[in-house]
C-alpha positions in Angstrom: -25.7 33.0 -67.7 -26.3 36.8 -67.4 -26.5 38.5 -70.7 -26.4 42.3 -71.3 -29.1 43.3 -73.8 -28.0 47.0 -73.9 -25.1 46.3 -76.3 -25.0 45.0 -79.8 -27.5 44.9 -82.7 -31.0 45.3 -81.1 -32.8 43.1 -83.7 -30.3 40.3 -83.5 -30.4 40.4 -79.7 -34.2 40.2 -79.6 -34.3 37.4 -82.2 -31.7 35.3 -80.5 -33.4 35.9 -77.1 -36.7 34.9 -78.7 -35.4 31.8 -80.4 -34.5 30.3 -77.0 -37.9 31.2 -75.6 -39.6 30.0 -78.8 -37.9 26.6 -78.6 -38.9 26.3 -75.0 -42.5 27.3 -75.7 -42.8 25.0 -78.7 -41.4 22.0 -76.8 -43.9 22.8 -74.0 -46.7 22.9 -76.5 -45.6 19.6 -78.1 -45.5 17.9 -74.7 -48.8 19.6 -73.7 -50.4 18.4 -77.0 -49.1 14.9 -76.4 -50.7 15.1 -72.9 -54.0 16.2 -74.5 -53.9 13.3 -77.0 -53.2 10.9 -74.1 -56.2 12.3 -72.2 -58.3 11.7 -75.3 -56.9 8.2 -75.9 -56.8 6.9 -72.4 -60.1 8.4 -71.2 -62.2 9.9 -74.0 -62.5 13.1 -76.0 -65.0 14.5 -73.5 -62.2 14.6 -70.9 -60.3 16.9 -73.2 -63.4 19.0 -73.5 -63.8 19.1 -69.7 -60.3 20.4 -69.2 -60.8 23.1 -71.9 -64.2 24.1 -70.5 -62.6 25.2 -67.3 -59.3 26.4 -68.8 -60.1 30.1 -68.8 -60.8 29.9 -65.1 -57.4 28.3 -64.5 -55.7 30.8 -66.8 -57.4 33.7 -64.9 -56.4 32.5 -61.5 -52.8 31.3 -62.2 -52.3 34.0 -64.8 -52.9 36.8 -62.3 -50.2 35.4 -59.9 -47.8 34.6 -62.7 -48.2 38.0 -64.4 -47.7 39.9 -61.1 -44.5 37.9 -60.5 -43.5 38.6 -64.1 -43.9 42.3 -63.5 -41.5 42.0 -60.6 -38.8 40.7 -63.0 -39.1 43.9 -65.1 -37.7 45.9 -62.2 -34.8 43.4 -62.1 -34.1 44.1 -65.7 -34.0 47.8 -65.2 -31.8 47.6 -62.1 -29.4 45.2 -63.8 -29.2 47.6 -66.7 -28.3 50.4 -64.3 -25.5 48.3 -62.8 -26.7 48.5 -59.1 -26.0 44.9 -58.0 -26.6 45.5 -54.2 -30.1 46.9 -55.0 -30.7 43.9 -57.3 -30.1 41.4 -54.4 -32.3 43.3 -52.0 -35.0 43.4 -54.7 -34.8 39.7 -55.1 -35.4 39.2 -51.3 -38.4 41.4 -51.5 -39.7 39.5 -54.6 -39.5 36.3 -52.6 -41.6 37.8 -49.7 -44.2 39.3 -51.9 -44.5 36.1 -54.1 -45.0 33.9 -51.1 -47.8 36.0 -49.7 -49.5 36.4 -53.1 -49.4 32.8 -54.0 -50.4 31.5 -50.6 -53.5 33.7 -50.4 -54.5 32.8 -54.0 -54.0 29.1 -53.4 -56.3 29.1 -50.3 -59.1 31.1 -52.0 -59.0 29.1 -55.3 -59.0 25.6 -53.7 -61.9 26.5 -51.4 -64.1 27.9 -54.3 -62.8 25.6 -57.1 -66.2 24.0 -57.9 -67.9 27.4 -57.8 -65.5 28.6 -60.5 -66.3 25.6 -62.7 -70.1 26.1 -62.3 -69.8 29.8 -63.0 -68.2 28.9 -66.3 -71.6 27.4 -67.5 -69.7 24.2 -67.9 -71.8 21.4 -69.5 -73.2 19.1 -66.8 -71.3 16.1 -68.1 -68.0 18.0 -67.7 -68.4 19.5 -64.2 -67.0 16.7 -62.1 -64.0 16.0 -64.3 -63.2 19.8 -64.7 -63.4 20.3 -60.9 -61.1 17.4 -60.1 -58.5 18.5 -62.6 -58.7 22.2 -61.6 -58.4 21.5 -57.9 -55.2 19.6 -58.2 -53.6 22.2 -60.5 -54.5 25.1 -58.2 -53.4 23.3 -55.0 -50.0 23.0 -56.5 -49.7 26.7 -57.3 -46.9 27.3 -54.7 -44.7 24.8 -56.6 -45.4 26.5 -59.9 -44.6 29.9 -58.3 -40.9 28.9 -57.7 -40.6 28.4 -61.5 -42.4 31.7 -62.2 -40.0 33.7 -60.0 -36.8 32.0 -61.3 -37.8 32.0 -65.0 -38.7 35.7 -64.8 -35.4 36.6 -63.1 -33.3 34.6 -65.5 -34.9 36.2 -68.5 -34.7 39.7 -67.0 -30.9 39.2 -66.8 -30.7 38.1 -70.4 -30.6 34.3 -69.9 -33.3 32.6 -71.9 -31.3 29.3 -72.4 -31.6 28.0 -68.9 -35.5 28.3 -69.0 -35.3 26.5 -72.3 -33.3 23.6 -70.9 -35.6 23.2 -67.9 -38.7 23.5 -70.0 -37.5 20.8 -72.3 -36.8 18.4 -69.5 -40.0 19.2 -67.6 -42.1 18.8 -70.8 -40.6 15.4 -71.4 -41.2 14.4 -67.8 -44.8 15.6 -68.1 -45.4 13.1 -70.9 -43.7 10.3 -68.9 -45.6 11.1 -65.7 -48.9 11.3 -67.6 -48.2 8.0 -69.3 -47.6 6.5 -65.9 -50.7 7.9 -64.3 -53.1 7.6 -67.2 -51.8 4.6 -69.0 -50.4 2.4 -66.3 -52.4 3.4 -63.2 -55.5 4.4 -65.0 -56.2 7.2 -62.6 -58.6 9.1 -64.9 -58.5 12.8 -65.4 -56.8 13.4 -62.1 -53.8 11.5 -63.5 -53.3 14.3 -66.1 -53.1 16.8 -63.2 -50.8 14.6 -61.2 -48.4 14.3 -64.1 -48.3 18.1 -64.6 -47.7 18.7 -60.9 -44.9 16.2 -60.7 -43.1 17.6 -63.8 -43.5 21.2 -62.4 -42.0 20.1 -59.1 -38.9 18.7 -60.8 -38.6 21.9 -62.8 -38.8 24.1 -59.6 -36.0 22.1 -58.0 -33.9 22.5 -61.2 -34.4 26.2 -61.2 -33.2 26.5 -57.6 -30.1 24.5 -58.5 -29.3 26.7 -61.5 -30.1 29.8 -59.6 -27.2 29.0 -57.2 -24.8 27.9 -59.9 -25.5 30.4 -62.7 -27.3 33.4 -61.1 -25.3 33.9 -57.9 -25.7 37.6 -58.7 -29.3 37.3 -57.4 -28.4 35.4 -54.2 -29.0 37.6 -51.1 -27.5 37.3 -47.7 -28.7 38.7 -44.3 -27.4 42.2 -45.2 -29.6 42.2 -48.3 -32.7 40.5 -46.9 -34.3 43.5 -45.2 -37.7 44.7 -46.3 -37.4 47.8 -48.4 -40.7 49.6 -48.6 -39.7 51.8 -51.6 -38.7 48.6 -53.4 -41.9 46.9 -52.4 -43.9 49.8 -53.7 -42.1 49.8 -57.0 -42.4 46.0 -57.4 -46.2 46.3 -56.7 -46.5 49.2 -59.1 -44.9 47.0 -61.8 -46.5 43.7 -60.9 -50.1 44.5 -60.0 -51.0 46.3 -63.3 -49.7 43.3 -65.3 -51.7 41.0 -63.0 -54.8 43.1 -63.6 -54.1 43.1 -67.3 -53.9 39.4 -67.4 -57.1 39.0 -65.3 -59.0 41.5 -67.5 -58.0 39.6 -70.6 -58.8 36.2 -68.9 -62.2 37.5 -67.8 -63.0 38.3 -71.4 -61.9 34.9 -72.5 -63.9 33.4 -69.6 -67.1 35.3 -70.7 -66.6 34.1 -74.2 -66.0 30.5 -73.1 -69.3 30.7 -71.0 -71.1 31.7 -74.2 -69.5 28.9 -76.2 -70.2 26.3 -73.4 -73.9 27.1 -73.9 -73.8 25.6 -77.4 -73.2 22.0 -76.2 -70.4 19.5 -75.8 -69.5 19.1 -79.5 -69.0 22.8 -79.9 -66.9 23.1 -76.8 -64.7 20.2 -78.0 -64.5 21.8 -81.5 -63.4 25.2 -80.3 -60.9 23.5 -78.0 -59.5 21.6 -80.9 -59.3 24.7 -83.0 -57.6 26.5 -80.1 -54.9 23.8 -80.0 -53.7 24.8 -83.5 -54.2 28.5 -82.7 -52.0 28.1 -79.7 -49.1 27.2 -81.9 -49.2 30.6 -83.6 -49.8 32.5 -80.4 -46.6 31.1 -79.1 -44.6 32.9 -81.9 -46.1 36.3 -81.1 -46.0 35.9 -77.3 -42.3 35.0 -77.2 -41.4 38.0 -79.2 -43.6 40.2 -77.0 -41.7 38.8 -73.9 -38.4 39.3 -75.6 -39.3 42.9 -76.3 -40.3 43.4 -72.7 -37.0 42.3 -71.3 -35.0 44.0 -74.0 -36.8 47.3 -73.3 -36.4 46.9 -69.5 -32.7 46.6 -69.6 -32.2 49.4 -72.1 -34.5 51.7 -70.1 -32.3 51.1 -67.1 -29.2 51.9 -69.2 -30.8 55.0 -70.6 -30.8 53.7 -74.2 -34.4 54.5 -75.3 -33.1 54.9 -78.9 -32.5 51.2 -79.0 -36.0 50.5 -77.9 -37.5 52.3 -80.9 -35.3 50.3 -83.3 -35.9 46.9 -81.6 -39.7 47.2 -81.4 -40.1 48.4 -85.0 -37.9 45.7 -86.5 -39.5 43.0 -84.4 -42.9 44.0 -85.7 -41.8 43.5 -89.3 -40.4 40.0 -88.4 -43.7 39.0 -86.7 -45.7 40.1 -89.6 -43.7 37.8 -91.8 -44.2 35.0 -89.3 -48.0 35.7 -89.2 -48.2 35.2 -93.0 -46.4 31.8 -92.7 -48.6 30.7 -89.8 -51.8 31.6 -91.8 -50.6 29.5 -94.8 -49.8 26.6 -92.5 -53.2 26.7 -90.8 -55.0 26.7 -94.1 -53.0 23.8 -95.5 -52.7 21.5 -92.6 -55.2 22.6 -89.9 -57.7 19.9 -90.7 -55.2 17.1 -90.4 -54.1 18.3 -87.0 -57.7 18.4 -85.9 -58.1 14.7 -86.9 -55.3 13.8 -84.5 -57.4 14.9 -81.6 -61.0 13.9 -82.5 -60.6 11.5 -85.4 -62.9 11.8 -88.4 -65.7 13.6 -86.6 -67.2 16.0 -89.2 -69.2 18.1 -86.7 -66.4 18.8 -84.4 -63.9 19.4 -87.2 -66.3 21.8 -88.9 -66.5 23.9 -85.7 -62.7 23.8 -85.3 -62.1 25.0 -88.9 -64.6 27.8 -88.6 -63.1 29.0 -85.3 -59.5 28.9 -86.6 -60.3 30.7 -89.8 -62.0 33.6 -88.1 -58.9 34.1 -86.0 -56.0 33.8 -88.4 -57.3 36.4 -90.9 -56.7 39.0 -88.2 -53.1 38.0 -87.4 -51.6 41.3 -88.5 -53.7 43.0 -85.8 -52.6 40.5 -83.2 -48.9 41.0 -84.2 -49.2 44.8 -83.9 -50.9 44.5 -80.5 -48.3 42.2 -79.1 -45.3 44.2 -80.1 -46.6 47.6 -79.0 -47.9 46.1 -75.8 -44.5 44.5 -75.1 -42.8 47.8 -75.6 -45.1 49.6 -73.1 -44.6 46.9 -70.5 -40.8 47.0 -70.9 -40.8 50.8 -70.6 -42.7 50.5 -67.3 -45.8 52.3 -68.6 -48.3 49.6 -67.6 -51.4 51.8 -67.3 -52.0 51.9 -71.0 -51.4 48.2 -71.2 -54.2 47.7 -68.6 -56.5 50.1 -70.5 -55.8 48.0 -73.5 -56.9 44.9 -71.6 -60.1 46.7 -70.5 -60.9 47.5 -74.2 -60.5 43.9 -75.1 -62.8 42.9 -72.2 -65.5 45.3 -73.3 -65.3 44.1 -76.9 -65.6 40.4 -75.8 -68.4 41.2 -73.3 -70.5 43.1 -75.9 -70.2 40.3 -78.5 -70.8 37.6 -76.0 -73.8 39.3 -74.5 -75.6 40.4 -77.6 -74.7 37.4 -79.8 -74.5 34.5 -77.4 -76.9 32.5 -79.6 -74.9 33.1 -82.8 -71.8 30.9 -82.8 -70.1 32.4 -85.8 -70.5 35.9 -84.5 -69.0 34.7 -81.1 -65.9 33.6 -83.0 -65.3 37.2 -84.0 -65.2 38.4 -80.3 -61.4 38.0 -80.2 -60.7 39.9 -83.4 -63.0 42.7 -82.3 -61.0 43.0 -79.1 -57.8 43.1 -81.1 -59.1 45.9 -83.3 -60.1 48.1 -80.4 -56.8 47.5 -78.5 -54.6 48.1 -81.6 -56.3 51.5 -82.2 -55.7 52.5 -78.6 -52.0 51.4 -78.7 -51.4 53.2 -82.0 -51.9 56.4 -80.0 -50.3 55.3 -76.7 -47.1 53.6 -77.7 -45.6 56.5 -79.8 -46.6 58.9 -77.0 -44.9 56.9 -74.3 -41.7 56.4 -76.4 -41.5 60.1 -77.1 -41.9 60.9 -73.4 -39.1 58.5 -72.5 -36.8 60.1 -75.2 -37.5 63.6 -73.8 -36.8 62.4 -70.3 -33.5 60.9 -71.4 -32.5 64.1 -73.2 -33.3 66.2 -70.1 -31.4 63.8 -67.9 -28.3 64.1 -70.0 -28.6 67.9 -70.3 -29.1 68.5 -66.5 -26.5 65.9 -65.4 -23.9 65.4 -68.1 -22.0 62.9 -66.0 -25.0 60.6 -65.7 -25.5 58.1 -68.6 -28.5 56.2 -67.2 -32.1 56.9 -66.2 -32.8 56.0 -62.6 -35.4 53.3 -62.6 -37.4 54.8 -59.7 -37.6 58.1 -61.6 -38.7 56.5 -64.7 -41.4 54.4 -62.9 -42.6 57.6 -61.1 -42.9 59.4 -64.4 -45.4 56.8 -65.6 
């Protein structure tokens, strides 16, 4: 159901919105982890390493398309906040057109050059064939995933985080069932893990379309709303492309780092992958709050309530700092036992996993600060500083990976170095952007006393 985030206690709204997203993400993680365990059990731990070795390439390719589409949904939040339903429906039609073109081109390019991507990752020779097979199937099914990306973004932009939660839970469970069928019963090898994921995604996409018709009829467009609006297309691209570039820049940094890690052999790759599995649990907390801030800020910007943005972002940061402390304690106490679930009692791999995890968790306060400020900038439509933030992260990872490729422990600090640089930059940019928005709001109310909202196109143009 549609939910207005421009009224009520900002902190409570963000937390409640985040809880649904958190539950969805945690369930997806549990099911994904179960899939990883099944890959390790039914095939061997090397298969898990093969998937992880190529993961940054997958994230970079799919992440670009998904992030651009996510940027489209930010405009939906602002238009909804302004109350212009007719423009909202026309925007939805244009989102469909742009998404189809984007994903179609990306799928064609990625499937043709799939093996090239795997080789460019400096993937260990023993992993190349398995990684290519898995990656090809996942990328070929990108149009199916795109339906879910569009619908999930639009639902959340209009304040509904519960429907994505429900669909995510069902798809996650189906993913495990399908993987058990392909891996355990049919013994299809690593391709079976990809087949299971694609089948579950297809079911989710169908569910989204059904719920879109039943619960989000406000987005359904008819012939009168289906025309191409070039101003809308321009605004959508100005919101989406910077976020896609941001994701790609961050992913390129992760890819470069993974290439350096891959050069240390299969045990190290598997160890870093295993440590990353635990680390992902904690990233989920910070990322869902970042996403909640984005949609909260987008709606309130459309409604001209920049004052609520300041309160919401500040209080969310305090909450996430507390969560970061809890996550750190959990990792120190139970991390080793989780590692053993994946690789058994393998001291070499577990040692690498522990070293990698520890070097990341001690910098959680920086990661929290980065996520909250970055979410605020995205929601306010000021995506250029967010992209610059990503470039800073890329440079940090590139420098560490290039000069210290042979020193594994130093490589582990590439991520924290990126967070330090990005956080310093955002400490300057976020307050400046917020102040600019507040002044724009004051001028709008002074010049046009009858107007109570900022026009989204004017706000976007000002950025």
